[in-house]
C-alpha positions in Angstrom: 88.6 78.8 89.3 90.9 81.8 89.9 93.6 81.9 92.5 92.6 85.6 92.9 89.5 84.6 94.9 89.9 81.8 97.4 87.0 79.8 99.0 88.1 78.5 102.4 86.3 76.3 104.9 88.6 76.6 108.0 88.2 73.6 110.2 88.6 75.7 113.4 85.5 77.7 112.5 82.7 75.3 111.6 79.9 76.5 109.3 81.9 79.4 108.0 82.7 80.0 104.3 85.5 82.5 103.7 85.5 84.4 100.4 89.0 85.8 100.3 90.3 88.4 97.8 93.8 87.2 97.0 95.5 89.5 94.5 97.9 91.4 96.8 100.3 92.4 94.0 97.4 94.5 92.5 96.0 95.6 96.0 93.2 93.0 95.5 91.7 95.1 92.6 88.7 93.1 91.4 88.4 91.9 87.8 85.2 90.7 86.0 86.3 87.1 86.5 86.7 87.7 90.3 83.3 89.3 90.5 81.8 86.3 88.7 83.5 83.9 91.1 82.3 85.7 94.2 78.8 85.8 92.8 78.7 82.0 92.2 80.1 81.4 95.7 77.3 83.5 97.3 74.6 81.8 95.2 75.9 78.3 95.9 76.3 79.1 99.7 72.6 79.9 99.8 71.6 76.3 99.0 74.4 74.7 101.0 73.2 73.7 104.5 76.7 73.3 105.7 77.4 77.0 105.2 75.9 79.0 108.1 77.9 82.2 107.8 79.9 83.9 105.0 83.1 85.9 105.8 84.7 88.3 103.4 88.5 88.9 103.8 91.3 90.4 101.9 95.1 90.1 102.5 97.4 91.8 105.0 97.3 95.6 104.5 94.6 95.6 101.9 91.0 94.6 101.6 90.5 95.9 98.0 91.5 98.8 95.9 88.1 98.5 94.1 87.6 97.8 90.4 90.7 96.7 88.4 91.0 99.9 86.3 92.5 98.1 83.2 89.7 95.6 83.3 87.1 98.3 83.9 88.5 100.6 81.1 88.3 97.6 78.7 84.6 97.3 79.5 84.0 101.0 79.1 85.8 101.2 75.8 83.7 98.2 74.5 80.6 100.4 75.1 79.5 98.8 78.3 76.3 97.4 76.7 76.0 94.3 78.7 75.4 94.1 82.4 78.8 94.5 84.2 80.0 91.5 86.2 80.1 93.7 89.3 76.4 94.0 89.2 76.0 90.2 89.4 77.9 90.3 92.7 75.7 93.2 94.0 72.5 91.3 93.3 74.0 88.3 95.0 74.7 90.4 98.1 71.2 91.6 98.2 69.8 88.1 97.8 72.2 86.4 100.3 70.2 84.4 102.8 73.1 83.7 105.2 74.6 86.2 107.6 77.6 88.0 106.1 80.6 89.5 108.0 83.7 91.1 106.8 87.2 91.9 108.0 89.1 94.9 106.6 92.8 95.6 107.0 94.2 98.6 105.1 92.7 99.9 101.9 89.0 99.6 101.2 88.3 101.6 98.0 85.1 101.9 95.9 83.3 98.6 96.2 85.9 97.7 98.8 83.9 100.1 100.9 80.4 99.8 99.6 80.4 96.0 100.0 80.3 96.4 103.8 77.0 98.2 103.6 75.5 94.8 102.8 77.4 92.9 105.5 75.7 92.4 108.9 78.9 93.0 110.9 82.3 94.4 109.8 85.6 94.5 111.8 88.4 96.7 110.6 92.0 97.4 111.7 93.0 100.8 113.0 95.1 101.4 109.8 92.1 100.9 107.5 91.0 103.6 105.0 87.5 103.7 103.5 87.2 105.8 100.3 84.8 106.0 97.3 86.2 108.1 94.5 83.2 107.7 92.2 82.6 111.4 91.4 86.4 112.0 90.9 86.2 109.5 88.0 83.0 111.3 86.8 80.9 108.2 87.8 78.2 107.7 90.4 77.8 105.7 93.6 76.9 102.0 93.2 75.8 99.0 95.4 72.8 101.0 96.5 75.2 103.1 98.5 73.3 106.2 97.6 70.3 104.7 99.5 72.0 102.8 102.3 74.8 105.2 103.3 72.4 108.1 104.2 70.2 105.7 106.2 73.3 104.4 108.1 75.3 107.6 108.6 73.0 110.5 107.7 73.2 112.9 104.7 76.3 114.8 105.6 78.6 111.9 106.2 77.2 110.0 103.3 77.8 113.0 101.0 81.3 113.3 102.3 82.0 109.7 101.5 80.2 109.3 98.2 80.2 112.7 96.6 83.2 114.5 98.1 85.2 111.4 98.1 86.6 112.0 101.5 88.5 109.1 103.1 87.2 107.7 106.4 89.6 106.2 109.0 88.5 103.1 110.8 87.4 105.2 113.7 85.4 107.5 111.5 83.8 104.6 109.8 82.8 103.1 113.1 81.4 106.3 114.4 79.4 106.7 111.2 77.9 103.2 111.5 79.7 101.8 108.4 81.6 99.2 110.5 81.1 97.7 113.9 84.4 97.3 115.6 88.1 98.5 115.3 90.9 96.2 116.3 94.7 95.9 115.8 95.8 94.7 112.4 97.2 91.4 113.6 93.8 90.2 115.0 91.4 91.3 112.2 91.2 87.9 110.7 90.9 85.9 113.9 88.3 88.2 115.3 86.3 88.2 112.0 86.3 84.4 111.8 85.4 84.0 115.5 82.5 86.4 115.0 81.4 84.4 111.9 81.6 81.1 113.9 79.7 82.6 116.8 76.8 83.4 114.3 77.1 80.0 112.7 76.5 78.3 116.1 73.2 80.1 116.7 69.8 78.6 116.0 69.4 78.9 112.3 65.8 79.8 111.9 65.7 82.3 114.7 68.9 84.0 113.3 67.4 84.1 109.8 64.2 85.7 111.0 66.0 88.2 113.1 68.3 89.1 110.2 65.4 89.5 107.8 63.5 91.7 110.2 66.6 93.9 110.7 67.4 94.2 107.0 63.8 94.8 106.0 62.4 94.6 102.5 65.3 94.5 100.0 63.2 95.5 97.0 64.0 99.2 97.4 67.7 98.3 97.7 67.6 96.4 94.4 65.6 99.1 92.7 68.2 101.7 93.7 71.0 99.5 92.4 69.3 99.4 89.0 68.8 103.2 89.1 72.4 103.7 89.9 73.4 101.3 87.1 71.5 103.4 84.5 73.2 106.6 85.6 76.6 104.7 85.7 76.1 103.5 82.1 75.3 107.0 80.9 78.3 108.5 82.7 80.6 105.9 81.2 79.8 107.4 77.7 80.3 111.0 78.8 83.1 113.4 77.8 83.9 114.1 81.5 84.3 110.4 82.2 86.7 110.0 79.3 88.7 113.0 80.6 88.7 111.7 84.1 89.9 108.3 83.0 92.7 109.8 80.9 93.8 111.9 83.8 93.8 108.9 86.1 95.8 106.8 83.7 98.3 109.6 83.0 98.8 110.0 86.8 99.3 106.3 87.2 101.8 106.2 84.4 103.9 108.8 86.2 
């Protein structure tokens, strides 16, 4: 069990399981071990009747800076032959049977943004920034974002987010349909947990049916994830990806 991902069952919010990214010194960048832990938590929550709702949270000023680049580069240098740990989490998100909410304060980069496309409701602080620099790293969108984002926000906004790599403010993300509500930083967590508890208190079967109807058939989502993964794996081996990674690490070193 890693201290970088915390599983919390706050007594003030019955039925709510909190999955908290807790690596603030690295801006909650996610390692393979953290992905695996979150995947297990989602899968186990699916068969736990005491869990009615799942809430994703980060720490003050940061939800997540995305993949841990050192961890990710190690995977890439090893050839990336096996399925990345991140993909296990993505599949768990698609298969999650319980409502999922999320609370964002500050940075939400890469999967720190695309994860919310799989949540049923997201609250963000007015200082949040949503950004997906996939193409800048010579990579491609993931988490079925290439399918879900255009459905949610239309082609132009989705292209700006996923291909141009434009950062979205909380207000822009709300207007685009990526998140539901913008609040002050100091109330992000309490509002997110109250929302999760509200859902947890609703009739289980009725809420499950309503959620499934709204989400629709997830087969296309899973298929797009696999398609994205194939392109992602090919790009990892490309010369332009190596050049982009070297440029990124050089910039970081400075």
